[in-house]
N, C-alpha and C positions, 0 to 999 in steps of 0.2 A: 573712654569710660574707665574709671578706677574701680572695677567691679570684679570680684572673684566669680568664676563661672563653674559649670558642672564638671569640667575636666579637672579643675582644682580640687573639687570635692572628691571626685573619684580617685585622684592621686593620694588623698589622705586615707582612703579606704572606707567603704560603707557597709561591708559585710556584717550583718547582725545589727546594724544601726537603723534607727527609725528616721526616715527622711520625709518631712512634711512638704508636699508639693502643691503650690497654688497654681491650679490650671484654669483656663477659661473654657469651660464646657457648656457655655451658654448657647446651646443649639436650639434651632426651631423645632417645635413639636406640632404635629397635626392635632387640631383642637378636638376632633372627633375620636380618633384612634389612640392619640397619645404617642404615636410613633415618631421617631426622629426623621425629619424630612431633609436634613443636610448635616452630615457628620464631619464636615471639614475641620471644625475646631477640635474634635476628638482626635482625628488623624494627625493634626498639627503638633500635638503634645507627645505623640508616640516615641519619637527619638529620645526624648529625655526620660520617659518612664521605662522604656526598654533598656536603656543603659543602666539605670538604677537596679532594675530587676536582675539583669545579667550579672551585676556586681554583688548581688546578694543582699541588697538593702530591704528593709521592711518599709514599703512605700505607702504613705498615707496621703491620698489625694483629696483636695478640697476645692470647691468651686461654687459659684452662684449660678442660678438659672432664672431668667425673667425678673420680675419686680414684685415679689411677695411683700407683704406689709409688716415684716418683722415677726411673723408667726407662721407655723406650718400651714401649707396650702397644697393639697394633693396634686393640683394641676401643674405645680412647679417642682414636683419631686424629681430628683436626679436618678431614681431607680432605672428608668429606661436607658440612661446614659451608662450606668454600671454594666448593664447587659451588653451594650454595643462595645464598650471599652474592653470587656472581657473577650469578645469575639475578635477584636483587632489585635489584642495582645496574645491571643491563643491560650489563655488561662483564666480561670474564674476570678472575678473581682468581688471581694467581700464588701457588702453594702451595709453601712450603718444607718439605722432607722432615724437617727437624730444627728445633730451636729457636734455637740460636746457632752451629751448626756450618757446614760448607762449603756445604751447600745453602742455608741461611738467608743466608749472606754473599753468595753469587752471585745469589740471588733478589733481595735488596735492591739490590745493585749494578746489576742489570739493569733496574730500574724506570725508566720514562719519566715525565715530568710527567703528573699526573692518573691514574696507574695505582695499583693496590692489590695488596699482597702479604699473605698470611696465614701466620704462622709456625706450626709444629707445636706441639702442646699444651705449655704452659709447665711443667706438672707432670711432664713426662717428664725434667725436670732437677731433681734433689733440692735444688738451690740455691734454687728458687722458694719452697718452703715451709719451708726450714730454720730452726730456732730459733737457729742459730749466726750471729751478725751478720756475721762475716767470710765465711762460705760464701755467705750470702744476698747480701752486698755484691759478692762476686766475680761472681756470676751477674748482678746488676744492672748491673755495669760492662759486661758483654758485651751485654746488651740495650740499654743506653743508647747503645752505639756505633752502633746502627741508626737513631738519630734526631737531628735538630737541635732538635726540640721534642717535648714529651710531652703527650698529652691522655688524661686518665682519663675514660672513659665507662662504667665497669664498676661501677655502684652496688652490684650484687649481691656484689661482692668487697671493698668498702671497709672491711668490718669485719675483714679478715684482714691480719695483719702479714706480707705476702708480698713478695718482691723486686720484682715488677712493679707492685705497688700502693704499697708503703711506701718502698722504697729508690731506685727509678729516678727519682722526682720530685726527689730531692736532687741528681741528676746532670745534669738538663736543665731548661731553661725549661719550666714546667709550667702546665697549664690544665685547667679542668673542661669536659667535653663537654656537649652539650645535654641528654642524658638525665640525667646525674648532677646537673646544675644544677636540672632540673625536679624530680627526686626530693627534693632537699634543700629546695627551696622549698615543695613540697607538705607534706612531713613537718614543716617548720617551722610551718605553719599549725596542725598538731595539737598541737605542743608549746608554742605561743605562747598565743593567746587564741581558741580555736575558738568558732564560733557555737554557741549552745546551743538545745535539748538536744544533748549530745554522747553518742552511743551507740557502744559498742565491742562487736563480736562476735568471740569467740575460740573456736577449735576446734582440731582436731589431736588427737594421741594422748596426750601427756603433760603433766601439770601442771608437772612439773619444767622442761620446755622453755620454759614461758610464765610461770613464777613471777615472774621479775624484772620483766617487763612488766606483769603484774597488779599487783604492788606499786607500780610507778611510776604506773600509770593510775588506780588505784582512787580516789585523792583528787581526780582531775581530771574523771572522767566522771560523767554523770548516770545511765546504766544500763550494766551490763556483762553481756552475754548469753553464756552458756557452753554449748557443745555439743561434739560430737566425743567421742573416747575419753576425753578429760580430764574430762568431766562425771561419770564414774562414781566417781572418787575424791571429788568433792564430794558426790555422792549418798550414798556410804558415810559421809562425815563427818556427814551428817544422820541416820545410823542406818538407812539403807535397805539392803535386800538387793540386790546387783548381779549375782548369779549368777556366771558365768564371764567377765564383761565385763573389759576392760582395767582394771587397778587398780594404783595405786602405794601400797602399804601404808605406806611411810615418809613419804608426803605427806598422809595423812588428817588428822593433827593440824594441819598447816599450813593445809589447806583449811578445817577447822573454825574456826580463828582468823580466816581471811579472811572467812568468812561472818559471823562475829560483828562484825567491824570494819566491814563494808560498809554496815550500816544499811539493808539491804534493796535496795541498788543491784545486787547480783548476782542475775541471773535464771537459774534452772536449768530443765532440761527437766521437763515434767509427764508426758510419755509418751515411749516409745522403741520402736523396731523391734527386737525380740529374736528371735534366730535360733538354730537348733540347732547351727550350725557356722559357721566363717568360710569361706564358700563362696558363689559367686554363685547357686547353685541350692538353697541351704539352706532348709528350712521356716522360716517366720518369721511373726510376728504383732505387732500393735501392743499394748503392755501399759502400764499405769501405771508411771511412773518409780519409784514406791515398791513395785512388785509384780513385779519381774523374777524369773521362775522360776529356781530354783537351778541348773538344768542348761543355761540359755540365756545368750547374751551379746548385749549391745546393740550394734547396728551402725549405727544412725542415730537421729536424733531423730524423734518422732512428729508427726502432723498437728496435734494440739492445741498442741504446742510451737511448731511453725512459725507457727501463727496468732497465738500470744502474742508471739513474737519479731517478727512482722510488724507487730503493733499498736504495739509499742515503737519500731520503726524508722520507722513512719509519722509519729511525732511529732518525729523527729530533724531537726536542721539540719546536723549534722556526724556522719559515720559512718566508723569504721575497722573493717575486717574482715580477720582473719587466721586461717586454718585451716578446713578443711571440717567440716561438721556430722556427717558419717558417712563410710562407705566408698564415696565417690561413684564410684569406678572400677567398682563392681558396680551394675548398673541397679536392682536391688531395694532398694539402700540409698543411692540418690542423691537421693531426693525432698527430704530435709531440706536438703541443700546447695543444691539448685535453688530450693526455696521461699524460703530466706533470701536468696539472691542476687537473686531476682526482686523480693523485698520492698525490697531496697536500691535497685534501679533505679527503683522506683516512688516512693520517698521524695523529698520536696522538700528534698534535702540535698546538701551537698558530700561525696562518698563516695570513700574510698581503699581499694583492695584491696591488702593487704600482701604481695603477691608469693608465691613458693613454691607450695605446693599450692593455695592459694586462686586464684591467677592461672591455674594449670593447670586447675582446676575450671571456671572461667569459660569457657575455650576448649573443654574437653572436653564440656561440657554444651551447647555451641552458643549461648551467651548473647552478646548484643550488647555488645562491649567498650566502645563509645562511650557506653553507658548509665551507665557509672561515671565519676566525676570523674577518677580516676587509678588505673591498675593498676601497682603497683610491680614492678620486676624483681628486687627483692632481699628475700626473706622474712626471713632472719636479720639482714640489714643494717637493714631497716626496724624490726624489733623492737628491736635494740640502740640505734638512733637514738632511738626513743621512750622507751627506758629512761634516756636521758641519758648514755649511754656516749660516750667519745671514740673515734671510729672512725679507725684508723690511716691509711687512705687519704685521708680528708678532712683530717686533721691535716697530712699530708704536703703536700697542695696549699695549705694555709694558710701554710706556712712560706716 
């Protein structure tokens, strides 16, 4: 990558300068209490923010959270994030009640050297996500006015053509933060010449969400292990009964073609946990993958499948995992995801967890994050990178 990074900015000197940092602080919040349930994305940006604080910059952080409709919505406020960020940094974070309005201006103007401000949710302004270049550009002008330099450390958002990601870099000297640089370096290993055997594990609910990455990876991997809800469309493509399991009828023929082209590289479940209902206390049993009862739905891969996947992973030297193997949020259907994750940690391989639900599962199941080579903060961004797509946020930094 021909991108200047944080060390280049620090070498120029940032003491007394305002540095606008695009972070990905899109953390999950408890619907009742509003408390943060997983602060992984906040912790991921700390190395960049701490370095700027220590160098005496006036740090202005901006991020989105959730999917508000271009207007303020209290349930998507970043206020709880400001509190947690302050705890992790060990100093108060000044919170602006709006994104580019009076509160934001006064908050930024009031910063002393080495202090941090967090602007309110970027998506409270429709200019952030607008498809109209002029509207998006006008919002980018307002954001850029808060910085003398711009640092993008929001890898989870670089696949979006949004004002704070794509347009602000054109208006300020721009640099890649430490997290973003690490993400691109790691994923570059997977798209370059990975050490073999190279094994990819894909899960999640829909084949359609992963089709492009399957197409891109199939010629490059040694084994492709498929679990999660998406496996049932593949099983149906083999002619098996899948009961009331999640199924994409319009993808059956596509899956059949992928299986034919794979030359045996695609590995599907041989058993599944089938339940009477989608509920944590539903009656359930382990059944053969080719014998799911018509009134039941598969909610996890079974123990024989876990063992088979683990055997394949034990031979790997490079592993990429994206998507849970089952409904890991329910204890009865978490064993597949746990088993595969533990197999990855035991393998003598460079392993990458592709963000999103996979990263959430690692933390929710209490697994040791340091046992993985890298846990990405961007599920969608990591997949699009592996697909070979041009990511707007990275392209903007390269210009």
